[in-house]
C-alpha positions in Angstrom: -2.2 -28.0 9.3 -2.8 -24.5 7.9 -2.8 -21.5 10.3 -4.6 -18.2 9.8 -1.9 -15.4 9.7 -2.9 -12.1 11.4 -1.9 -8.7 10.5 0.2 -6.8 13.1 1.4 -3.3 13.2 5.0 -3.0 12.5 7.5 -0.1 12.9 9.3 -0.1 9.5 12.3 2.0 8.5 13.1 2.3 4.5 15.8 5.0 4.7 18.5 2.7 6.2 19.3 5.6 8.8 16.2 5.4 11.1 14.8 8.6 10.1 11.8 7.6 8.1 9.7 5.1 10.3 6.2 4.2 9.6 4.1 2.0 11.6 2.3 -0.3 8.9 0.1 -3.4 8.8 2.1 -6.6 7.7 1.4 -10.3 8.0 4.6 -11.9 9.5 5.6 -14.8 7.5 8.7 -15.8 9.4 11.2 -13.9 11.9 12.6 -11.7 9.2 10.0 -11.9 6.2 6.8 -9.9 6.2 4.0 -9.2 3.5 2.8 -5.7 3.4 -0.7 -5.1 3.9 -0.4 -1.4 3.3 1.4 0.9 1.1 4.2 3.0 2.8 4.1 6.7 2.2 7.9 7.4 2.6 8.9 5.0 -0.3 7.6 3.6 -3.3 10.0 0.8 -3.5 7.5 -1.3 -1.6 3.9 -1.7 -2.2 0.8 -3.6 -1.0 1.3 -7.4 -1.3 5.0 -7.2 -1.6 7.0 -10.0 0.5 10.1 -8.3 2.1 13.0 -9.3 4.3 13.4 -7.0 7.5 16.2 -6.8 10.3 15.0 -6.0 13.7 16.7 -3.3 15.7 15.3 -2.8 18.9 11.3 -2.1 18.2 12.0 -1.0 14.8 12.4 -3.3 11.6 14.7 -2.2 8.9 13.8 -2.9 5.1 16.7 -5.1 3.6 15.3 -6.1 0.2 11.9 -7.1 -1.7 11.9 -11.0 -2.1 8.7 -11.0 -4.1 6.8 -8.1 -5.7 3.0 -8.1 -5.8 1.1 -8.6 -8.9 -0.4 -5.1 -8.3 0.5 -1.7 -10.0 0.8 1.1 -7.5 -0.5 4.5 -8.3 -0.5 7.6 -5.9 -2.4 11.1 -6.1 -2.9 14.0 -3.9 -6.6 15.0 -4.3 -8.4 18.2 -3.3 -10.8 18.0 -0.3 -13.7 17.9 -2.7 -12.5 15.1 -4.8 -11.3 13.1 -1.8 -14.7 13.2 -0.4 -16.6 12.7 -3.4 -19.1 9.8 -4.2 -17.1 9.1 -7.5 -14.0 8.2 -5.5 -16.1 6.1 -3.3 -17.4 4.3 -6.4 -13.8 4.1 -7.8 -12.8 2.5 -4.4 -15.6 -0.2 -4.8 -14.6 -0.9 -8.2 -10.9 -1.4 -7.3 -11.8 -3.7 -4.5 -13.9 -5.8 -6.8 -10.9 -6.4 -9.1 -8.8 -7.5 -6.1 -7.0 -4.5 -6.0 -6.3 -2.2 -2.9 -7.4 1.3 -2.2 -5.9 3.5 0.7 -6.6 7.0 1.7 -4.4 8.8 4.0 -4.4 12.3 5.5 -7.7 12.9 3.6 -6.4 13.5 0.3 -3.5 11.3 -0.4 -4.9 8.3 -2.3 -3.1 5.1 -3.2 -4.4 2.5 -5.5 -3.1 -0.9 -6.5 -4.7 -2.6 -9.4 -3.6 -5.9 -11.0 -0.9 -5.2 -13.5 -2.7 -7.3 -16.2 -5.9 -5.3 -15.7 -7.0 -3.3 -18.7 -8.8 -0.8 -16.3 -7.3 2.7 -16.6 -7.1 3.9 -13.2 -5.4 7.2 -14.2 -8.2 8.0 -16.4 -10.7 7.3 -13.9 -8.9 9.6 -11.3 -8.7 12.5 -13.8 -12.5 12.0 -14.4 -13.0 12.6 -10.8 -10.5 15.7 -10.6 -12.2 17.2 -13.3 -15.9 17.1 -12.0 
């Protein structure tokens, strides 16, 4: 019988010292294994879709290692207010989602895009076109 796995918010630490803790959505696979459903801001070692091993310490889970990398490439930009609120960025978001990628916008102007590694889509060119408008 298959069960539907549900996303849960989890306090994750990636620095090993407990200073950089983020609350991120994950899907728990087992007691010490989760799949990332968001991109962390404080590290680029882990991305949306990665399966990672964690160790619980009180209410915080500490990153141990990446067990399986996602088949998505991660790109990050800090955009101006105008670019981050533009219709063109919304259209790019829709395009990324249609190709089974992922699009996150954090703090207004921080944009993180994950696209399939085998995609011929040039996400950097698309962002540059939005910035230049």
